[in-house]
Structures are given as structure tokens and as C-alpha cells.
C-alpha positions as CSV (number, residue, x, y, z in Angstrom):
1,M,172.1,128.6,-109.3
2,A,169.5,129.2,-112.2
3,S,167.7,131.3,-110.0
4,G,170.3,133.8,-109.3
5,F,171.1,133.7,-113.1
6,F,167.6,134.7,-114.0
7,A,167.8,137.1,-111.4
8,I,170.7,138.9,-113.6
9,L,168.9,138.5,-116.6
10,D,166.1,140.4,-114.9
11,D,168.1,143.3,-113.6
12,I,169.8,143.4,-117.1
13,A,166.1,143.6,-118.8
14,A,165.0,146.4,-116.1
15,L,168.3,148.2,-116.7
16,M,167.6,148.3,-120.6
17,D,164.3,149.2,-119.8
18,D,165.4,152.3,-118.0
19,V,168.1,152.9,-120.6
20,A,165.4,152.8,-123.4
21,V,163.4,155.8,-121.9
22,T,166.4,157.9,-120.9
23,S,167.9,157.0,-124.5
24,K,164.7,158.4,-126.2
25,I,164.8,161.6,-124.1
26,A,168.5,162.1,-125.1
27,T,168.0,161.4,-128.6
28,Q,164.9,164.0,-129.0
29,K,167.4,166.3,-127.0
30,T,170.3,165.6,-129.5
31,A,168.3,165.8,-132.8
32,G,169.3,169.2,-133.8
33,I,172.9,168.6,-133.1
34,L,172.8,165.5,-135.1
35,G,171.0,167.2,-138.1
36,D,173.8,169.6,-138.0
37,D,176.2,167.0,-137.5
38,L,174.5,165.0,-140.8
39,A,175.1,168.3,-142.8
40,V,178.7,169.1,-142.0
41,N,180.1,165.5,-142.4
42,A,178.1,165.1,-145.6
43,E,179.6,168.1,-147.1
44,K,183.3,167.0,-145.5
45,A,182.8,163.6,-146.9
46,T,182.3,165.0,-150.8
47,G,184.9,166.1,-153.3
48,F,186.9,162.9,-153.7
49,L,186.9,160.8,-156.6
50,S,183.9,158.3,-156.8
51,S,186.2,155.3,-156.0
52,R,187.7,156.8,-152.8
53,E,184.3,158.3,-151.6
54,V,183.4,154.9,-149.3
55,P,186.9,154.5,-148.4
56,V,187.1,158.2,-147.0
57,L,184.0,158.0,-145.6
58,M,185.0,154.6,-143.6
59,K,188.1,156.4,-142.3
60,I,186.1,159.5,-141.1
61,M,183.3,157.0,-139.4
62,K,186.5,155.3,-137.8
63,G,187.7,158.6,-136.3
64,S,184.3,159.6,-135.2
65,F,184.1,156.1,-133.0
66,V,187.6,156.7,-131.5
67,N,186.7,160.5,-130.9
68,K,183.5,159.0,-128.9
69,L,185.9,156.5,-126.9
70,I,188.2,159.5,-125.9
71,I,185.1,162.0,-125.3
72,V,182.6,159.6,-123.3
73,P,185.0,158.8,-120.4
74,F,186.7,162.2,-120.5
75,V,183.3,164.1,-119.9
76,F,182.3,161.6,-117.1
77,L,186.1,162.0,-115.6
78,L,185.6,165.9,-116.0
79,E,182.2,166.3,-114.4
80,W,183.9,164.3,-111.6
81,L,186.9,166.2,-111.2
82,Y,185.5,169.7,-112.4
83,S,182.4,170.0,-114.3
84,P,182.6,173.7,-114.8
85,A,185.7,172.9,-117.0
86,I,183.1,170.8,-119.8
87,K,181.8,174.7,-120.6
88,I,185.2,176.1,-121.1
89,I,185.9,173.2,-123.2
90,L,182.4,173.5,-125.1
91,I,183.2,177.1,-125.5
92,I,186.7,176.8,-127.1
93,G,185.1,174.2,-129.7
94,G,182.5,176.8,-130.5
95,F,185.3,179.2,-131.6
96,Y,186.6,176.4,-133.6
97,L,183.6,176.0,-135.5
98,A,182.8,179.5,-136.1
99,F,186.3,179.9,-137.3
100,E,185.6,177.0,-139.7
101,G,182.2,178.4,-140.8
102,V,183.4,181.8,-141.3
103,E,186.5,181.0,-143.1
104,K,184.3,179.1,-145.8
105,I,182.4,182.1,-146.4
106,V,185.3,184.6,-146.5
107,E,186.7,181.6,-149.3
108,F,183.6,181.8,-151.4
109,I,183.1,185.5,-151.5
110,F,186.5,186.4,-152.2
111,H,187.1,183.4,-154.6
112,R,187.3,184.7,-158.3
113,Q,187.9,182.5,-161.4
114,K,191.5,182.6,-162.7
115,K,192.6,183.1,-166.4
116,G,195.7,182.7,-168.5
117,S,198.7,182.3,-166.5
118,E,196.9,182.2,-163.1
119,V,195.6,179.1,-164.1
120,I,198.7,177.9,-165.0
121,E,200.5,179.0,-161.8
122,E,197.3,177.8,-159.7
123,A,197.8,174.4,-161.3
124,T,201.7,174.2,-160.8
125,V,200.9,175.3,-157.0
126,T,198.3,172.4,-156.6
127,T,200.1,169.8,-158.0
128,T,203.0,170.2,-155.1
129,E,200.4,168.4,-152.8
130,S,199.8,164.7,-153.8
131,P,196.4,163.6,-153.8
132,E,197.1,161.1,-150.8
133,D,198.3,164.2,-148.8
134,M,195.1,166.4,-149.9
135,E,192.8,163.3,-148.9
136,K,194.4,162.8,-145.5
137,K,194.2,166.6,-144.6
138,K,190.6,166.4,-145.4
139,V,189.7,163.6,-143.6
140,K,192.0,164.7,-140.5
141,S,189.7,168.2,-141.0
142,A,186.6,166.1,-140.9
143,I,187.7,164.0,-137.7
144,T,188.6,167.1,-135.9
145,T,185.3,168.8,-136.9
146,D,183.5,165.5,-135.6
147,F,185.5,165.6,-132.3
148,I,183.9,169.4,-131.6
149,L,180.2,168.0,-132.6
150,S,180.7,164.9,-131.0
151,L,181.6,166.5,-127.5
152,E,178.2,168.4,-127.6
153,I,176.4,165.5,-128.7
154,V,177.7,163.6,-125.4
155,I,177.4,166.4,-123.3
156,I,173.6,167.1,-124.2
157,A,173.1,163.2,-123.9
158,L,174.5,163.1,-120.4
159,A,172.2,166.1,-119.2
160,A,169.4,164.3,-120.9
161,A,169.9,161.2,-119.1
162,K,170.5,162.8,-116.0
163,E,166.7,164.3,-116.3
164,G,165.4,161.2,-117.6
165,Y,166.8,159.1,-114.4
166,E,165.1,161.8,-112.2
167,A,161.9,161.3,-113.9
168,L,162.4,157.6,-114.1
169,K,163.4,157.3,-110.3
170,S,165.4,154.5,-111.2
171,Q,166.6,151.3,-108.7
172,F,170.1,151.5,-110.5
173,N,172.7,153.5,-109.7
174,P,172.6,156.8,-111.9
175,L,176.2,156.6,-113.0
176,L,175.2,153.1,-114.6
177,V,172.4,154.4,-116.3
178,E,174.3,157.6,-117.6
179,I,177.1,155.6,-118.9
180,V,174.8,153.2,-120.9
181,T,172.7,155.8,-122.0
182,V,175.4,158.0,-123.4
183,S,177.2,155.1,-125.0
184,V,174.1,154.0,-126.9
185,V,172.9,157.5,-128.0
186,S,177.0,157.9,-129.3
187,I,176.5,154.8,-131.2
188,I,173.3,155.4,-132.8
189,A,174.7,159.2,-133.7
190,T,177.8,157.8,-135.2
191,V,176.3,155.0,-137.4
192,G,173.1,156.9,-138.2
193,V,174.8,160.0,-139.4
194,Y,177.7,158.3,-141.6
195,G,175.0,155.9,-142.6
196,I,172.9,158.3,-144.3
197,V,175.9,160.4,-145.4
198,A,177.3,157.3,-147.3
199,L,173.8,156.8,-148.9
200,I,174.0,160.6,-150.1
201,V,177.1,160.2,-151.7
202,R,176.5,157.0,-153.7
203,M,173.5,158.6,-155.2
204,D,174.8,158.7,-158.6
205,D,175.8,155.2,-158.4
206,A,172.5,153.9,-157.3
207,G,171.1,156.1,-160.0
208,Y,173.4,154.3,-162.7
209,K,172.1,150.7,-161.5
210,L,168.6,151.9,-161.6
211,I,169.1,152.8,-165.4
212,K,170.9,149.3,-166.1
213,K,168.0,147.4,-164.6
214,S,165.4,149.5,-166.7
215,K,164.7,148.5,-170.3
216,D,166.5,150.4,-172.6
217,G,166.8,153.1,-170.7
218,K,163.1,153.8,-170.5
219,G,160.6,153.7,-168.1
220,V,160.5,154.4,-164.1
221,L,163.7,153.2,-163.2
222,A,165.6,154.9,-165.8
223,T,163.9,158.1,-164.8
224,L,164.2,157.7,-161.3
225,G,168.0,156.8,-161.9
226,N,168.7,159.9,-163.9
227,L,166.9,162.3,-161.3
228,L,169.6,160.6,-158.7
229,I,172.4,161.4,-161.3
230,K,171.2,164.7,-162.0
231,A,170.2,165.6,-158.5
232,L,173.6,164.8,-156.8
233,P,175.5,167.9,-157.6
234,W,172.8,170.1,-156.4
235,V,172.6,167.8,-153.1
236,I,176.2,168.5,-152.6
237,K,176.0,172.2,-153.1
238,I,173.2,172.5,-150.6
239,L,174.9,170.4,-148.3
240,G,178.0,173.0,-148.9
241,V,175.4,175.6,-147.8
242,V,173.7,173.8,-144.7
243,G,177.2,172.3,-143.7
244,T,178.4,175.9,-143.3
245,L,175.2,177.1,-141.6
246,A,175.2,174.3,-139.3
247,L,178.6,175.2,-138.4
248,L,178.1,178.9,-137.2
249,L,174.4,178.0,-135.5
250,V,176.0,175.0,-133.5
251,S,178.6,177.3,-132.6
252,G,176.5,180.2,-131.7
253,G,174.3,177.8,-129.8
254,I,177.3,176.8,-127.7
255,F,177.7,180.3,-126.6
256,D,174.4,181.2,-126.2
257,H,173.9,178.0,-124.0
258,N,177.0,178.5,-121.8
259,I,177.7,182.1,-121.6
260,D,175.2,184.0,-119.4
261,Y,175.6,187.2,-120.7
262,L,175.1,186.0,-124.0
263,H,172.0,183.9,-123.1
264,H,170.3,186.9,-121.9
265,L,171.4,189.4,-124.4
266,F,168.7,190.2,-127.0
267,P,165.7,188.2,-125.4
268,T,163.4,189.6,-128.1
269,I,165.4,188.2,-131.1
270,P,164.7,184.7,-132.3
271,E,167.0,182.1,-130.9
272,T,168.2,180.9,-134.4
273,V,169.0,184.4,-135.7
274,K,170.8,184.9,-132.3
275,H,172.8,181.9,-132.7
276,F,173.9,182.5,-136.6
277,A,175.0,186.4,-135.2
278,F,177.4,185.1,-132.5
279,G,178.7,182.4,-134.6
280,I,179.2,185.1,-137.2
281,V,180.7,187.5,-134.9
282,A,183.3,185.1,-133.5
283,G,184.2,183.4,-136.3
284,L,185.1,186.8,-138.1
285,V,187.2,187.8,-135.2
286,L,189.0,184.5,-135.3
287,V,189.8,184.8,-139.0
288,L,190.8,188.4,-138.8
289,L,193.0,187.4,-135.6
290,V,194.6,184.0,-137.7
291,T,194.8,186.3,-140.8
292,A,196.9,189.1,-139.1
293,T,199.2,186.6,-137.2
294,K,200.0,184.8,-140.4
295,K,200.7,188.2,-142.1
296,V,202.8,189.2,-139.2
297,F,204.7,185.8,-139.2
298,G,205.3,185.9,-142.9
299,L,206.6,189.7,-142.9
300,K,209.4,188.4,-140.0
301,S,210.3,185.4,-142.1
302,S,211.0,187.4,-145.1
303,H,213.6,189.6,-143.4
């Protein structure tokens, strides 16, 4: 009995060694998308009252875990049933990310400060929606975006796990190694990304605490605290820009890697430029289509 128990422990240890190797490869492969995921989610998690930032972030993080609980078995099942469908789903997700990115750019370009009666009118309109409803809407948007990014992470991690397994020539069933590897990468991605986001959005609180600990608001701690407080608005603005660019780059990357025609198009142009261009074009097309559709339905409903 004892020898059998220790044999099981040896097998588990050997499996964990193999998973450690494949997970390392998978995390390296997903590093780029994780960086984009961080920028996008940091931008999505800002804009709330200070007291609501952490609760909102926890809601988004919980949604991210649920997303991965759905995506991981779904991807493995889909690969077994009809693997080309994964590409199709990725491309559809890419269009969603492109639309979201271009929509932000359009809003920024055509946004103008309102004056006089326009301000009163806008305030009247915005007050019709409660803060709770606005929070729910933003959380839902963040979780939806996370779903697409998580799908990309899981698929890249799966491909990396296959590559690592072939290099290892492991004694274990490839499916077992792939499932454990993808699960480990999914957990690391969620905890890591949202842990860093939490640190970013609470920069000002950390700054205030440092100032309180300093003597008479002076010294190194006070200077660092003031720096954190002053830096937060700039960090949020930068993350807004980086998050928007990340949406376009990720979507363009999905098109480039999953559509052969686009992959071989413009071979001399740098990959990043191609991805950005593909994302912009796809997003513009969708924004135009959605805007036209809204206008058509608006005209119909007015008669």
C-alpha cells in the first residue's frame, strides 16, 4: 500500500515537472497578449468612485474566472469535434475587439465640450441612468472584452502546450498535460493581470498612506506619496490610450494569424503596423455598419 502511494506521488511529481516546462513555454507565448490584456482591463477598471474600484475589480475578476471555466473545456471540446471552428470564433472575436477600439477613437475625435444649455441637457440625460446601472454596464463590457482576450490566451496556451509536449516526449497522455498546462496558465493570467490592475487603481490610496506615515508631510515617503497621487491621472490616461491600441493590435493579430490571405499580404511591412492597420480597417467597417443600422432603425421607428 505504501509503495503504491509513493508511486502515485512520483507520477504526480513527474507530471508537475512536465507541466512546469510546458507552462513556461505557454506563458512566454502569451506574454504579449497578457500585456494587452493588462492595459485593456486596467482602462476598463477605472472611472469609478474610489470606494467602488476594488468591488468592481473583484466583479470583473470573478467574471474572468467564469469566462475561463467556460472557455477551457469549450476549446478542448471544439478542437475534438471540429478544430477549424476555433479559428472562426477567434475571427468573430477579433471583429468585436476592433469595433470596440475604433469606437473609442471615434468618440474621442468627435467629442467636443458642451456649453450652456447643452451641459444642462446632457446632465439631464445622464441622470436618467443610475450609478448602479452604469456600473453594471461597464462591468458587463469589461467581462465581454475579457472573454475574447481569454479565448485568445487559452488557444495560444494550448498550442504552446502541444509544442512543449512534443519537445518533452512525456510519458503522460498529451491531453492530460495540455489540460493541466492551460488551466495553470489561465489561473496565472487572471490572478496576475487583475492583481497588477488592483495595484494601479489604488495608487492614490498608497500615496496618501505614505504621506501620513511621513513626518509633517515631508521627506522621502511624502515625496513618493505625492508622486503616486499626481501620477495616477496620467497613468489612467496612458492606460486608456494603450488599452485602445491593444484592442486594435490584438484584433489585427487575430486576423493576421488566422486568415491566410492577410497573413501573406504586405510581407515587407512590420507585423505591428499590419496588425494595427487590419484592426483599424475592420473596426471602421463595423462602426460604419452599426451606425448605418442604428440610423435605419431610427428612421423606421419614427414613422
